[in-house]
N, C-alpha and C positions, 0 to 999 in steps of 0.2 A: 472550292475553286472550279472555274469553268475551264474545261479543256479546249485549247485552240489548236486542233490537229489537222484541220482541213486546209488544203492548198487552194488558195483563191488568187486569181490574176485580175488586176484592175487595168482596164484599157481606157486610155484617154487620147483623143485626137491631138496631134501636134498642132503647133501654132500655124496660122495661115501664112502662106508665102506672099510675095509682092502682088500676085494675081488673085489672092483670096482663096486659093486652093489649100486644103489642109495638108500638112506634111505627114511624115510617118506617124504611126500610132505609137504612143509611149506606153509601156507596160510597167507595172509594179507588182511584185509577188508579195503576197501577205499570207498570214496564218489566221484562220478564223474558225468560228463554230457555226456550222450550217444545220438548220432545222427545217424540215419539211413541214409547212403549216399553211393551210389554205385559210385565208381570212380577208375580209373586206376592209380596206384602208382608203383614206382620202389622198388623192394625188395633189400635186402642187396647184392644179387648176381647180381644186375642190370637187372633183368627180370621185365617185366611189368606184374603185377598181379592185380586182382580186389579186392578192399577193400569194405566191405559192411557196416562198422560202423566206425564213428569217436568217440573216447572217449577222453574227456578233463578232466585233473585233475588239481587241484590248487597246485601251487608250484612244487618243484621237487620231482618226484616219480622214485625210482630206479626200472625200468622195463628193463628186458633183453629180447632179441629176442627168448630165449629159454623158457621163461615163458609162462604160459597160463592165460588167462583172462576169468573169468566166471561171467555172469550176467543173470538175469531173465527178459524175455520180459513181457509186460503187460498182455499177454494172458496166462502166467504161463510157457511158454516154456524156459527151461534153455539153454543158448548159452555158448559155450566155444570155444575160438579162440586163435591162437598164433598171437603175434604182427607182422605186416609186417613192419611198420616204427614206430620209436619213435623219436619225435622232442621236443626240449625244446624251448619254446617261451619266449623271454626276453622282459622286459619292457624298458623304456628309460634309466634307470640307469644301465642297463646291468644285473640285477638280473633276475633269472628264475621266471616268473609269472605263467606259465602253462606248464604241460607236455601233449603233444597231441600224441595219439596212434591211428594208423589205423589198423584195423583187418579185 
């Protein structure tokens, strides 16, 4: 089993108001498994970029590329990143078992 012990906050801008300005930021607290891993991945635009963390969530998590992910390092440093890739990992029956995010 994979332990999901890290506290992760998903930050999403609120819907735009009548003038097109975004409203308050919506937050969602999640449990994940964070791994520090530097690797080259392809962004949505097809460019090669460097990912510094892999975050694994159990089940399906609705994460958009415009969201921000915030978590705290063991030394107390707060990190905030935008997702580079979001992948849904399926089990043998075809159900989504994990959501993997590279930031």
